[in-house]
C-alpha positions in Angstrom: 27.3 43.0 16.4 30.6 41.6 15.0 32.7 41.6 18.2 36.2 40.2 17.9 36.2 36.4 17.7 38.7 34.9 20.1 41.5 32.9 18.5 41.0 29.2 18.5 42.8 26.3 16.9 41.3 25.7 13.5 39.4 22.6 12.5 41.6 21.1 9.8 41.4 17.5 11.1 37.9 16.3 11.7 37.0 13.5 14.1 35.7 10.4 12.6 31.9 10.7 12.6 30.1 7.5 11.9 26.9 9.4 12.0 27.9 11.7 9.1 25.0 11.9 6.6 22.7 9.6 8.7 20.5 12.4 10.0 19.0 14.8 7.6 19.8 18.3 8.5 22.8 17.5 10.7 25.2 20.4 10.6 28.8 19.6 9.8 31.0 20.1 12.8 33.7 22.7 12.8 36.8 22.0 10.7 39.3 22.0 13.5 41.2 19.3 15.4 38.5 17.7 17.5 38.6 15.0 20.1 38.6 11.8 18.2 36.4 9.3 20.0 37.4 10.9 23.3 41.0 11.1 22.3 42.9 14.5 22.6 45.1 15.7 19.8 48.0 14.5 21.9 46.9 10.9 21.2 46.4 11.3 17.5 48.2 8.5 15.7 50.2 8.1 12.5 51.2 4.9 10.7 54.4 5.0 8.6 54.5 2.2 6.0 57.7 3.0 4.1 61.3 3.7 5.2 61.8 7.3 6.2 64.6 9.1 8.0 64.3 8.6 11.8 63.8 12.4 12.3 60.2 12.0 10.9 59.3 9.8 13.8 61.1 12.0 16.3 59.4 15.2 15.2 55.9 13.6 15.4 56.6 12.1 18.8 58.0 15.4 20.1 54.6 17.0 19.3 52.6 14.4 21.1 51.6 12.2 18.2 51.7 8.4 18.5 53.7 6.8 15.8 53.7 3.2 14.5 56.3 2.3 11.8 56.0 -1.0 10.0 57.5 -1.2 6.5 56.5 -4.9 6.0 52.8 -4.8 6.9 52.0 -3.3 3.4 53.2 -6.6 1.9 50.2 -8.4 3.4 47.3 -6.5 2.0 44.6 -8.1 4.2 46.5 -7.4 7.4 47.3 -3.9 6.2 43.6 -3.2 5.5 42.6 -4.5 8.9 45.2 -2.4 10.7 45.0 1.0 8.9 41.6 1.8 10.3 43.2 2.6 13.7 45.1 5.6 12.5 44.5 9.3 11.9 47.4 9.7 9.5 49.4 7.7 7.0 53.0 8.6 5.8 54.4 6.9 2.8 57.2 7.3 0.2 57.0 5.5 -3.1 56.8 1.8 -2.1 53.3 1.9 -0.6 50.5 2.2 -3.2 47.6 3.9 -1.4 44.7 2.5 -3.3 40.9 3.2 -2.9 40.4 0.0 -0.9 43.1 1.1 1.5 41.6 4.6 1.9 38.1 3.2 2.4 39.3 0.8 5.0 41.0 3.6 6.9 37.9 4.9 8.6 39.7 7.3 10.9 42.1 8.6 8.3 42.4 12.4 8.0 45.8 12.9 6.2 47.9 11.0 3.8 51.4 12.4 3.5 54.1 11.5 1.0 57.6 12.2 2.0 58.7 13.3 -1.4 57.4 15.1 -4.5 54.3 14.0 -6.3 51.5 11.7 -5.3 51.4 9.2 -8.2 51.1 6.3 -5.7 48.1 7.7 -3.9 44.5 7.5 -5.2 43.7 11.2 -4.7 40.2 10.9 -6.1 39.3 8.3 -3.5 41.0 10.3 -0.8 39.1 13.4 -1.7 35.7 11.6 -1.7 36.5 10.4 1.8 37.5 14.0 2.9 41.1 12.9 3.4 43.8 15.5 2.9 46.6 14.5 0.6 49.9 16.3 0.9 53.5 15.9 -0.2 56.8 17.7 0.4 57.2 19.7 -2.9 60.6 21.3 -2.0 62.4 18.7 0.1 64.2 16.9 -2.7 64.5 19.8 -5.2 68.2 20.2 -5.0 69.0 16.5 -5.0 66.8 15.9 -8.1 68.4 19.0 -9.9 71.9 17.8 -9.1 71.1 14.3 -10.3 69.8 15.8 -13.6 73.1 17.7 -14.0 75.1 14.6 -13.1 73.3 12.6 -15.9 73.9 15.4 -18.4 77.6 15.5 -17.5 77.8 11.7 -17.9 76.1 11.8 -21.2 78.4 14.5 -22.6 81.5 12.4 -21.7 80.2 8.8 -21.7 81.6 8.4 -18.3 79.8 5.1 -17.3 81.1 3.2 -20.3 84.6 4.6 -19.8 84.5 3.4 -16.2 83.3 0.0 -17.4 86.3 -0.5 -19.7 88.7 0.5 -17.0 87.2 -2.1 -14.7 87.5 -4.6 -17.4 91.2 -3.9 -17.6 91.1 -1.9 -20.8 92.7 1.4 -21.7 90.8 2.9 -24.6 90.9 6.7 -24.8 90.0 7.0 -28.4 86.6 5.3 -27.9 85.4 8.0 -25.5 85.6 11.3 -27.3 83.1 13.5 -25.5 81.6 17.0 -26.0 81.5 20.1 -23.9 78.3 21.4 -22.3 79.5 24.9 -22.8 77.8 26.6 -25.6 75.0 24.0 -25.9 71.3 24.8 -25.6 69.3 23.1 -22.9 65.6 22.8 -23.2 63.8 22.4 -19.8 60.2 21.1 -20.0 58.6 22.2 -16.7 59.8 25.3 -14.9 58.8 24.5 -11.3 61.1 24.1 -8.4 63.5 21.7 -10.1 63.1 22.9 -13.7 64.1 26.5 -13.1 67.3 25.5 -11.2 67.9 27.1 -20.3 65.3 27.8 -23.2 62.3 26.4 -21.3 58.6 25.6 -21.6 55.9 25.4 -19.0 52.1 25.4 -19.7 51.4 27.5 -16.6 54.4 29.7 -16.0 54.5 32.6 -18.5 57.6 34.0 -20.1 57.6 37.1 -17.9 58.1 34.9 -14.9 60.6 32.5 -16.4 62.8 35.5 -17.4 63.2 36.4 -13.7 65.3 33.3 -13.2 67.2 33.5 -16.5 65.1 31.2 -18.7 63.8 32.1 -22.1 60.2 30.8 -22.4 59.3 29.3 -25.8 56.5 27.3 -27.4 57.4 23.6 -27.7 57.2 23.7 -31.5 59.9 26.4 -31.7 61.9 24.8 -28.9 62.5 21.3 -30.3 64.7 22.3 -33.3 67.0 24.5 -31.2 68.0 22.3 -28.2 71.0 20.0 -27.8 69.7 18.6 -24.5 66.2 18.1 -23.2 65.3 17.6 -19.6 61.8 17.1 -18.3 60.5 18.2 -14.9 56.7 18.0 -15.1 54.2 15.7 -13.3 52.9 12.8 -15.2 49.4 13.9 -16.3 47.4 13.2 -19.4 48.9 16.3 -21.1 52.5 15.1 -20.5 52.1 11.4 -21.1 54.5 10.4 -24.0 55.2 14.1 -24.5 58.6 13.2 -26.0 57.5 11.0 -28.9 58.6 9.8 -32.4 57.3 13.1 -33.7 59.4 15.2 -31.3 62.6 13.2 -32.0 61.9 13.9 -35.7 61.7 17.7 -35.0 64.8 17.9 -32.9 68.5 18.2 -33.9 70.0 14.9 -35.0 71.6 13.3 -31.9 69.7 15.3 -29.3 70.2 14.0 -25.7 67.4 13.6 -23.2 67.3 13.3 -19.4 64.3 12.3 -17.3 64.4 12.5 -13.5 60.7 13.4 -13.2 58.3 10.6 -13.9 58.4 7.6 -16.1 56.0 7.9 -19.1 56.8 11.5 -20.0 59.2 10.1 -22.6 57.7 7.4 -24.7 60.0 4.5 -24.0 59.4 2.7 -27.3 59.9 5.9 -29.3 63.2 6.5 -27.3 64.5 3.1 -28.3 63.8 3.7 -31.9 65.4 7.2 -31.8 68.5 5.7 -30.1 68.8 3.0 -32.7 68.4 5.4 -35.7 70.6 8.1 -34.4 67.9 10.7 -33.8 68.7 10.6 -30.1 72.4 10.6 -29.2 71.9 9.4 -25.6 69.5 9.3 -22.7 69.9 9.7 -18.9 67.0 7.9 -17.2 66.2 7.8 -13.5 62.5 7.0 -13.8 60.5 4.4 -15.9 57.0 3.5 -16.8 57.2 0.5 -14.6 59.5 0.4 -11.6 61.3 -1.8 -11.5 61.2 -2.2 -15.3 59.5 -5.3 -16.6 61.9 -5.2 -19.6 65.5 -4.0 -19.2 66.3 -3.5 -22.9 66.1 0.3 -22.6 68.3 0.3 -19.5 70.8 -2.0 -21.2 71.1 0.1 -24.4 74.7 1.3 -24.8 73.6 4.9 -25.3 71.5 5.0 -22.1 72.8 5.9 -18.6 70.2 4.3 -16.3 69.8 4.8 -12.5 67.2 3.2 -10.3 65.1 6.3 -9.3 67.9 8.0 -7.3 66.9 11.6 -7.8 65.9 12.1 -4.2 68.3 9.5 -2.8 70.7 11.7 -0.9 71.1 11.8 2.9 70.2 15.5 2.9 67.0 15.1 0.8 65.7 12.2 2.8 66.3 14.0 6.0 64.6 17.1 4.6 61.5 15.3 3.3 61.1 13.3 6.5 61.3 16.4 8.7 59.1 18.4 6.3 56.3 15.9 6.1 56.3 15.5 9.9 56.2 19.2 10.5 53.4 19.5 7.9 51.4 16.9 9.8 51.9 18.7 13.0 50.9 22.1 11.5 47.8 20.6 9.9 46.7 18.8 13.1 47.2 22.0 15.0 45.3 24.1 12.4 48.3 26.3 11.5 48.9 25.4 7.9 48.1 23.0 5.1 51.4 23.5 3.2 51.9 20.8 0.6 48.2 19.8 0.5 47.0 19.1 -3.1 43.3 18.6 -2.6 42.2 21.0 0.2 42.1 24.4 -1.4 38.8 25.5 0.2 40.0 24.4 3.6 43.3 26.1 3.1 41.7 29.4 2.1 39.5 29.4 5.2 42.1 28.7 7.9 42.4 32.1 9.4 40.5 32.7 12.7 38.6 35.5 11.0 37.3 33.2 8.3 36.2 30.3 10.4 32.9 31.8 11.7 32.0 32.6 8.1 32.7 29.1 7.0 30.3 27.9 9.6 27.8 30.4 8.5 28.0 29.2 5.0 27.5 25.6 6.1 24.5 26.5 8.2 22.8 28.6 5.5 23.3 25.7 3.1 21.8 23.3 5.6 18.7 25.6 6.1 18.2 26.0 2.4 18.7 22.3 1.7 16.0 21.4 4.2 13.3 23.9 3.3 13.9 24.0 -0.5 11.4 21.9 -2.4 12.7 22.7 -5.9 14.7 20.2 -7.9 17.0 23.1 -8.8 20.7 22.7 -7.8 22.0 26.1 -8.7 23.0 28.0 -5.5 23.4 31.8 -5.8 25.7 33.2 -3.1 26.1 36.9 -2.5 28.5 38.5 0.0 28.1 42.0 1.2 30.8 44.1 2.8 34.4 44.8 2.0 35.7 42.3 4.5 34.1 39.4 2.5 35.4 40.5 -0.9 37.7 37.5 -1.1 35.5 35.0 0.8 33.4 33.8 -2.2 35.6 30.8 -2.9 35.5 29.2 0.5 32.0 30.3 1.3 30.6 28.7 -1.9 32.2 25.4 -0.9 30.9 25.7 2.7 27.3 26.4 1.4 27.6 23.4 -1.0 28.8 21.3 1.9 25.8 22.2 4.2 23.4 21.8 1.3 24.7 18.3 0.5 24.7 17.3 4.1 21.0 18.2 4.4 20.3 16.1 1.3 22.3 13.1 2.3 20.4 9.9 3.2 23.5 8.2 4.7 23.8 5.7 1.8 26.8 7.2 0.0 29.4 4.4 0.7 32.9 5.7 0.8 31.9 9.3 1.0 32.5 11.9 3.7 31.0 15.3 3.4 33.8 17.8 4.3 35.4 20.9 2.9 37.9 18.7 1.3 35.4 16.5 -0.5 32.7 19.1 -1.1 33.9 20.6 -4.5 34.3 17.2 -6.0 31.1 15.8 -4.7 29.1 18.9 -5.7 30.4 18.6 -9.2 29.4 15.0 -9.4 25.9 15.8 -8.1 25.5 18.8 -10.4 25.3 21.3 -7.5 26.5 24.6 -8.9 27.6 27.6 -6.8 27.4 31.0 -8.4 29.0 33.8 -6.4 28.8 37.6 -6.5 29.9 40.4 -4.2 28.8 43.9 -3.2 31.0 46.2 -1.1 27.9 47.7 0.4 27.2 46.2 3.8 24.0 46.5 5.9 24.0 49.5 8.3 22.4 47.3 11.0 24.1 43.9 10.6 27.3 44.7 8.8 28.8 42.1 6.5 26.2 39.6 5.3 25.8 36.5 3.2 22.7 35.6 1.2 22.0 32.2 -0.4 19.3 31.7 -3.0 17.8 28.6 -4.6 15.1 29.0 -7.3 14.1 32.4 -5.9 14.0 31.3 -2.2 16.6 33.2 -0.1 18.1 32.9 3.3 20.5 35.4 4.7 22.8 35.6 7.7 25.8 37.1 9.4 28.3 36.4 12.2 27.9 37.6 15.7 31.2 37.1 17.5 32.0 33.5 16.5 28.4 32.4 16.0 26.4 32.2 12.8 23.1 34.0 13.0 20.0 34.0 10.8 18.8 37.4 9.5 15.9 36.4 7.3 14.1 33.6 5.5 12.4 34.3 2.2 12.2 38.0 3.0 10.8 37.5 6.6 13.3 39.2 8.9 14.3 38.0 12.4 14.7 40.9 14.8 17.0 40.5 16.6 18.8 37.9 14.5 18.7 34.3 15.8 21.6 32.0 16.5 21.9 28.9 14.4 23.0 26.6 17.1 22.1 23.3 18.7 19.1 21.1 18.2 16.2 23.1 16.6 13.0 22.8 14.7 12.3 25.4 12.0 8.6 26.0 11.4 6.5 28.1 9.0 3.0 28.9 10.1 0.1 31.3 9.5 0.6 34.5 11.5 -1.1 34.2 14.9 -0.7 35.6 18.4 -1.1 32.0 19.6 1.7 30.6 17.4 4.2 30.3 20.3 1.7 28.8 22.7 0.4 26.3 20.1 3.9 25.1 19.2 5.0 24.9 22.8 2.0 22.9 23.7 2.4 20.4 20.8 6.0 19.9 21.6 5.5 19.3 25.3 2.7 16.9 24.5 5.1 14.9 22.3 7.8 14.7 25.0 10.1 17.6 23.9 11.7 20.1 26.2 11.8 23.6 24.6 14.3 26.2 25.8 13.2 29.1 23.6 11.7 30.2 20.3 12.3 33.1 18.0 9.7 34.3 15.5 10.2 36.3 12.3 8.3 39.2 11.0 5.2 38.5 8.9 5.4 38.0 5.2 2.5 37.0 2.9 0.4 36.1 6.0 3.0 33.7 7.4 5.8 33.7 9.9 8.9 31.6 10.4 9.9 30.3 13.9 13.1 28.7 15.2 12.5 26.5 18.2 15.4 25.6 20.4 15.3 22.2 22.1 16.9 20.7 25.2 15.3 17.4 24.4 14.0 16.8 20.8 10.6 15.1 20.5 10.9 11.4 19.9 8.5 11.6 17.0 10.4 14.4 15.3 8.3 17.1 13.7 5.3 14.8 13.1 3.7 15.8 16.4 3.5 19.5 15.5 2.7 19.4 11.8 -1.0 20.0 12.3 -0.3 23.3 13.9 2.0 24.7 11.2 2.3 24.9 7.5 5.7 23.1 7.4 8.3 22.0 9.9 12.0 20.9 9.6 14.3 19.3 12.2 17.7 20.9 12.1 20.8 20.3 14.1 23.7 22.8 14.0 
């Protein structure tokens, strides 16, 4: 039954679908690059709103993507909002602030890419709700940022900038600039990611066993502060790291500790740093980032113990070329369904990108759609069970796919600013209180092989994959033999068991202007049968024309 599915490009970029959510029961289309309003992938377009290395444009164009670069348009917000809706992708650096109103105006947008590390200037929540993938280039500027950190530490240890300033002022004052060696000093690194591990260190995620592999002794912060001579921070700015280096921390450190921040402004409390510099608790600071950029107040940058630079960590020719090429290549790979490297909000989509997974994703969506239409309970706890060794690791993306199909079936098209996709599904499901509980059994059915069942308040649908197509095995214990394809425009009916069931439904549909191409009927359970009617032309009146002949009827489109 499970013949090999031919390889196809994966649907990672969805076409803009204005009809999304407008028709109850409409099945989400495959998550691959699709023709966008009749346009082929070769005519997908990307807007670049910040300065990037020319190689970014070249790589995109070499792969058949249209590129428009305009670094001034963002300065006129109204014109920017009017223009951005034309494009499938947006590439920025730090200057463009991609706010919710920009994302909502970008009705065709599929990917936002930042040529650099971090996505602080992008409203990721708004992007996720719209089903827009957000990605960055996490490794492109690693070496440059690490080198800049080292440069600031060297400058701090020898007070080089002030020494340079006196020479330029025509003064020769060797005695005023007695420095100290870095040799023998203890460096505390807060954040052991790509930059931080390049050295007592702390990271809330990376354990000591891992940090030891690259020569860093892991230590709790409370034990770390009193031991270090220098502190350098390399974490993102998140609630847990905001003002991490505070008055309290300076009080716990050695007198005269020196700090370096080439990560994000706000990790070091700037007011606390000023106080520590003035009272001697901090012996100097090398700062490349600030809470506000440019700073609204330059008193910290002008402090004699501070070496300030204007966010230059990634400002090398090599780093800018790398991040420009990397973000372009990531766009191309995403649009061709090869990879979602650097994506920060598309875990379910990323986990389902193999050709083998795609049919099962579609099955999950279709089962969620069926259950969402026929379920009458107010319950929102979906129980998903996978059977068969090949589906042992599929629970994560299948649960998201089921939630997606279920939400699509429930949508009334009034959710402004929301697109139901594998990107947005986890966030939207959480907001709506739709839970997905997964379990797995290695035992597969002898007849159908690997199988997925989805239950809601005791009502169960089950299915599997035949080739590349999702098929329905049973509804509420009533088996379909053979299994039926979940494909095209259909009507799902439940009726009392009768030899005349097929004829009655066919007659009613024909009378109401429908053209029926086939019908599959389940086995009997509790005196009733389920039937799936395939339609070439749906009845103009929907299911209303046949309701008198059946117990219930649902219009479904897969």
